[in-house]
Structures are given as C-alpha cells and as structure tokens.
C-alpha positions in Angstrom: -16.7 80.8 -39.0 -13.7 78.6 -39.6 -14.6 75.0 -40.4 -12.4 72.0 -39.8 -11.6 69.2 -42.3 -14.0 66.3 -42.2 -12.7 62.9 -40.9 -11.7 60.0 -43.1 -11.2 56.4 -42.3 -7.9 55.6 -40.6 -7.5 59.2 -39.4 -5.9 59.7 -36.0 -8.2 60.9 -33.3 -7.0 61.9 -29.8 -8.9 61.3 -26.5 -8.4 64.0 -24.0 -9.4 64.1 -20.3 -10.2 67.8 -20.1 -12.7 67.5 -17.3 -13.2 64.2 -15.4 -10.6 61.5 -14.7 -12.7 58.4 -15.6 -10.4 56.9 -18.3 -7.8 56.4 -15.6 -10.3 55.2 -13.0 -12.1 52.7 -15.3 -9.4 51.7 -17.8 -11.2 48.5 -18.8 -14.3 50.5 -19.7 -12.2 53.1 -21.6 -10.5 50.4 -23.6 -13.9 48.9 -24.5 -15.2 52.2 -25.7 -12.1 53.0 -27.6 -12.2 49.6 -29.4 -15.9 50.1 -30.4 -15.2 53.7 -31.6 -12.3 52.4 -33.8 -14.3 49.4 -35.1 -17.5 51.4 -36.0 -15.8 54.4 -37.6 -12.5 53.0 -38.7 -10.4 55.7 -36.9 -7.3 55.3 -34.9 -7.8 56.5 -31.3 -4.8 57.6 -29.3 -4.3 59.0 -25.8 -2.4 62.1 -24.8 -0.2 62.8 -21.8 -2.9 63.4 -19.2 -5.7 61.2 -20.6 -5.1 58.2 -18.3 -3.9 60.0 -15.2 -5.6 59.4 -11.9 -8.2 61.5 -10.1 -5.9 63.6 -8.0 -3.5 64.4 -10.8 -6.3 65.4 -13.2 -7.9 67.7 -10.6 -4.6 69.3 -9.5 -3.3 70.1 -13.0 -5.7 72.1 -15.1 -2.7 73.7 -16.7 -1.5 70.3 -18.1 -5.0 69.4 -19.3 -5.0 72.7 -21.2 -1.6 71.9 -22.5 -2.8 68.6 -23.8 -5.5 70.5 -25.8 -3.1 73.0 -27.2 -0.5 70.3 -28.1 -3.1 68.1 -29.8 -4.3 71.1 -31.9 -0.8 71.9 -33.0 0.1 68.3 -33.9 -0.6 67.9 -37.7 -1.1 64.1 -37.3 -4.2 64.6 -35.1 -7.4 65.1 -37.2 -10.0 65.3 -34.4 -10.2 65.7 -30.6 -12.8 63.9 -28.5 -13.5 64.6 -24.8 -13.3 61.4 -22.8 -16.1 62.5 -20.5 -17.6 65.7 -19.1 -18.6 66.3 -15.4 -17.3 69.7 -14.1 -14.6 72.4 -13.7 -13.3 72.6 -17.3 -13.6 76.3 -16.7 -10.3 76.0 -14.7 -8.5 75.5 -18.1 -9.4 79.0 -19.3 -6.3 80.9 -18.0 -4.0 78.5 -19.8 -5.8 78.5 -23.2 -4.4 80.4 -26.2 -7.4 81.1 -28.5 -5.0 81.8 -31.4 -3.9 78.2 -31.3 -7.5 77.1 -31.7 -8.1 79.6 -34.5 -4.9 78.7 -36.4 -5.3 75.0 -36.1 -9.0 74.3 -36.7 -9.9 70.7 -35.9 -13.0 68.7 -35.0 -13.7 68.9 -31.3 -16.4 66.8 -29.8 -17.8 66.6 -26.3 -20.8 67.5 -24.2 -21.9 68.4 -20.7 -19.0 70.2 -19.0 -17.3 70.3 -22.4 -19.7 73.3 -23.0 -16.8 75.4 -21.7 -14.4 74.1 -24.4 -17.0 74.7 -27.1 -17.4 78.3 -26.0 -13.6 78.6 -26.3 -13.8 77.4 -29.9 -16.7 79.8 -30.4 -14.6 82.7 -29.2 -11.9 81.6 -31.6 -14.4 81.4 -34.5 -14.0 77.7 -35.0 -16.9 75.3 -35.6 -17.1 72.5 -32.9 -19.4 69.6 -32.4 -21.7 69.0 -29.4 -21.9 65.3 -28.4 -20.9 62.5 -27.9 -17.9 61.8 -25.6 -15.9 58.6 -25.8 -17.1 57.2 -22.4 -20.7 58.3 -23.0 -22.5 58.0 -26.3 -19.8 56.2 -28.3 -20.3 53.0 -26.5 -23.1 50.6 -25.7 -23.0 47.1 -24.3 -24.9 45.8 -27.3 -23.3 48.2 -29.8 -23.8 51.8 -30.8 -27.3 53.1 -31.7 -27.7 53.3 -35.5 -29.4 56.7 -35.0 -26.3 58.0 -33.3 -23.9 56.5 -35.9 -25.7 58.1 -38.8 -25.7 61.5 -37.1 -21.9 61.3 -36.4 -21.3 60.4 -40.0 -23.3 63.3 -41.4 -21.7 65.8 -39.0 -18.0 65.0 -39.1 -17.4 62.4 -41.8 -19.0 64.4 -44.5 -19.1 67.9 -46.1 -22.8 67.4 -46.9 -24.5 70.8 -47.2 -28.1 70.0 -46.3 -29.1 67.4 -43.7 -32.2 67.0 -41.7 -32.3 66.3 -37.9 -34.8 63.5 -38.2 -36.6 62.5 -35.0 -35.6 59.3 -33.3 -38.7 57.1 -33.7 -37.4 53.9 -31.9 -36.1 54.0 -28.3 -33.8 55.7 -25.9 -32.2 55.2 -22.5 -30.6 57.1 -19.7 -30.0 54.2 -17.4 -26.6 54.2 -15.7 -24.9 50.8 -14.9 -22.1 50.9 -12.3 -18.9 50.9 -14.3 -16.9 49.5 -11.3 -18.7 46.2 -11.7 -17.2 44.3 -14.7 -20.3 42.0 -15.0 -22.4 45.1 -16.0 -20.5 45.2 -19.2 -22.6 42.3 -20.4 -26.0 43.9 -19.4 -28.1 45.9 -21.9 -29.5 49.1 -20.6 -33.3 49.4 -20.4 -34.8 50.9 -23.5 -37.8 53.3 -23.5 -40.1 54.0 -26.5 -39.7 57.4 -28.1 -42.7 59.7 -27.7 -41.6 62.3 -30.2 -40.7 66.0 -30.1 -42.9 68.5 -28.4 -43.6 71.7 -30.4 -44.6 73.9 -27.5 -45.0 77.0 -29.7 -44.2 77.7 -33.3 -44.8 80.1 -36.1 -43.2 80.4 -39.6 -39.7 79.4 -40.7 -36.7 80.5 -38.7 -33.1 80.3 -40.0 -29.9 81.2 -38.2 -26.9 79.6 -36.5 -26.8 77.3 -33.5 -25.4 78.2 -30.1 -25.8 75.8 -27.2 -24.8 74.5 -23.9 -25.5 72.4 -20.8 -27.8 74.4 -18.6 -25.9 73.9 -15.4 -22.6 74.8 -17.1 -23.7 78.1 -18.6 -23.5 80.0 -15.2 -19.8 79.0 -14.9 -18.9 81.2 -17.8 -21.0 84.4 -17.3 -18.8 87.5 -17.5 -15.7 85.5 -18.4 -13.8 86.3 -21.5 -15.5 83.5 -23.5 -19.1 84.5 -22.6 -20.7 85.9 -25.8 -22.0 89.4 -26.0 -25.7 90.1 -26.6 -24.9 90.9 -30.2 -23.2 87.4 -30.6 -26.4 85.8 -29.2 -28.6 87.7 -31.7 -30.8 85.5 -33.9 -29.1 82.3 -32.8 -31.0 79.1 -32.2 -30.3 78.1 -28.6 -29.9 74.4 -27.8 -30.3 73.6 -24.1 -29.7 70.4 -22.2 -29.9 70.0 -18.5 -27.5 67.3 -17.2 -28.0 64.0 -15.4 -28.2 65.9 -12.1 -31.9 66.4 -12.9 -31.9 69.9 -11.3 -35.3 70.8 -9.8 -37.7 73.1 -11.6 -36.8 76.1 -9.5 -33.1 75.8 -10.3 -33.8 75.5 -14.1 -36.1 78.5 -13.8 -33.4 80.6 -12.2 -30.9 79.9 -15.0 -33.5 80.6 -17.8 -34.6 83.8 -16.0 -30.9 84.8 -16.0 -30.7 84.4 -19.7 -33.8 86.7 -20.0 -32.2 89.3 -17.6 -29.2 89.4 -19.9 -31.5 90.0 -22.9 -30.4 86.8 -24.5 -33.9 85.3 -24.8 -35.1 88.5 -26.4 -32.6 88.3 -29.3 -32.4 84.6 -30.1 -34.4 83.0 -33.0 -35.5 79.7 -31.3 -35.0 77.2 -28.5 -34.4 73.5 -28.9 -34.4 71.4 -25.7 -33.4 67.8 -25.2 -35.4 65.2 -23.4 -34.7 64.9 -19.7 -33.5 61.7 -18.1 -35.7 59.1 -16.6 -35.4 58.4 -12.8 -35.4 54.7 -12.9 -36.2 54.4 -9.2 -39.4 56.5 -9.4 -40.1 56.0 -13.1 -40.5 59.8 -13.4 -39.1 62.2 -15.9 -38.7 65.9 -15.1 -40.5 68.2 -17.5 -39.2 71.7 -17.8 -41.7 72.7 -20.4 -44.0 74.7 -18.1 -41.1 76.6 -16.6 -39.7 77.5 -20.0 -43.1 78.6 -21.4 -43.8 80.7 -18.3 -40.5 82.7 -18.6 -40.7 83.0 -22.4 -44.3 83.9 -22.6 -45.5 85.5 -19.3 -42.3 87.1 -18.2 -40.6 88.0 -21.5 -43.7 88.2 -23.8 -42.0 86.2 -26.6 -45.1 84.4 -27.8 -43.7 83.8 -31.3 -40.4 82.3 -30.3 -40.2 78.7 -31.5 -39.7 76.2 -28.6 -39.2 72.5 -29.4 -38.5 70.1 -26.5 -38.0 66.4 -26.0 -35.3 66.3 -28.7 -32.6 63.6 -29.2 -29.5 65.3 -27.9 -27.9 65.7 -24.5 -27.6 63.3 -21.6 -29.7 60.5 -23.1 -28.8 57.9 -25.7 -28.7 57.9 -28.7 -27.4 61.5 -29.1 -27.5 63.7 -32.2 -24.2 65.3 -33.1 -24.8 69.0 -33.7 -22.3 71.5 -35.0 -22.0 75.0 -33.4 -22.2 78.1 -35.5 -23.7 76.4 -38.6 -26.9 77.6 -40.2 -30.0 75.7 -39.1 -33.6 76.0 -40.2 -36.6 75.5 -38.0 -39.6 75.0 -40.3 -42.5 75.3 -37.9 -45.1 74.8 -40.6 -43.8 71.4 -41.6 -42.3 70.7 -38.1 -38.9 70.0 -39.7 -35.4 70.9 -38.5 -32.4 70.8 -40.8 -28.9 72.2 -41.3 -28.5 74.3 -44.4 -24.7 74.2 -44.6 -21.8 71.8 -44.2 -20.1 71.8 -40.9 -16.8 70.4 -42.2 -14.7 71.1 -45.3 
C-alpha cells in the first residue's frame, strides 16, 4: 500500500463537501468546528470551490464535487483532505474519479459514514486512508474535543509511530444530536453516558492482518461497482463495521451481513470489529446487533473461531477512534488487546 506523509503543525488541510451540503446550510456551525480544529491541532483549514455551496447545487453537481477532490489531491500545498460531513450518495462521484490521481498524489483522507465510498476509491488506488472523524461530526464539541479522540488523531495522522494500541475508552460517550439550526444549542453540552467496555463475543488465539471497513448501510451502494473488492482482496482482512445513526432494525442489519456471507466475504476474513450503536434518547434504548451477527457467523456460516468484538469506540458515536485502512492490525484474543503493528503515515 502507498502511505501518505504525516501531518505537521501549520500544514494546510482542505475541507470538502463530497456528500452532504451542511457547511453551506449551517455556516456558523461550520466556522465553529473549523476554528476548534485549527486551535487543537494547529493546522490551517481551507475550503474548496464547492465546500460552502447550497443544498441544490451540491446535489446537482456530483461531477464538481469529484473535481474538488481531484484538484485538492493535485495541489501540492494541500497536505490532507477531510470530509465536511457524510450522509449519502457519494457513489455518484464514481464516474468522475481518476484513480491514478489518487495513486500518484497520496494524501491523508479522513471521513466516515457515506465517505466509506471515498475510502474504497482510495483502497482501489492502493492508498492508505483514515476512517473518522469528519469536520462537522467528531472534530467539534460544545465543551471541547474529547481527549480520547484527540490522542487517536495524533497517533494516526500526526505521527509515523509503528506500534500503537487501540485502548478502550473508559470514561464516557455520547450520540445525542442537538438541532444545529438553533444557535442557543451551541452552548449546551451533550448528555454523556458511562462506557461499559468492549464485548468480546467470541475469540481464540492471535490474529494479524490488515483492516478493511465500512458503514454497514453504505456497503450495498458499492456491490459490483468497479471499487468493490474481490473475494481475494477481502481475504484475511479484519472487517470494521459501523451501522449509522439511522439505527436500522435487526432484520435490515441481518440482510446486509448475510449478503457478505453469500459473497464468501465472511468466510475469508480474519476478524470483525463493530462499533457501539447509538442511544435512542427518547426511549433510552440502544440497538444490539450482537445476536444477529453471532447467528449468521456461527449458525449459518459455521465460523466459530472468527473473532468478533463489539461495542468499540468508532463510528457514529463520540469520541471516535481514527483508524487507518490497509494497515496491519493485531487482535490478541488471549490478552483482549488490539493494536496496529505498522505506521499509517510516512
């Protein structure tokens, strides 16, 4: 895999609207997030041509969103690209993407949710990319960024450290959404929930291979497209899965996981890591996909030795871990320890 250069203080970082139009819809919030990102990490955040466009423009011009990505990659002054927000339909950029531009201009790309599509483009071009966070989700909190998230970002993209552990978050987390259209909400802290720890559903031995991941609902968008990996490319990978804030019901999650089994993907991977699902603050309930996952992996696919660890600190809850794609990771089931065994950046 081709690795990008790590970030340094004062480097120029570009914010791109590759999916949703929220920077243009909530400019006061975008500016607050931008300021906090600059203050915490010391980088210089700039916008590109389409970043602050309105909803109709962003939706109607996937070719220009793709051009923003291509132009930012080719600009030598830009050291990293961060998705402003996820949501949906980044797949519409695919016809306008030149994979050689990605391959010949390797740079840090960060994003999550619908940005899964962009990550698979980078994967197809053999360039390491980084899942989570986005500028308008993860890189900002009313009371300041979570220290757990800050440390993860620094290890992943501000360093060329070779071995670093994915330590569990032992403090608190949140998935509460405050209405961004109400300026007064900018002064309200989101409700925090105590961490209950990772769930090791089944485990055996020590497993080492490279990471490949995605937002569960976004994976079906790419099946049988030019960026969908072959079975051989899935072989021995550690699959990172994160359902989105839509909180899809068990049966929908089951259909997507069963599809991965029908493609023989579950049968060739080396492990599965799953994030914690969001809390429904109206019902105080949290969807648990563990039983569905175990049923398909064990009872339908007979993969009783495949490590499955859930309730992890990445995905659509905060704070988020920053995880590089296509870097070697070790799942030590005996010590219940997960760590990267190589640097993600040069």
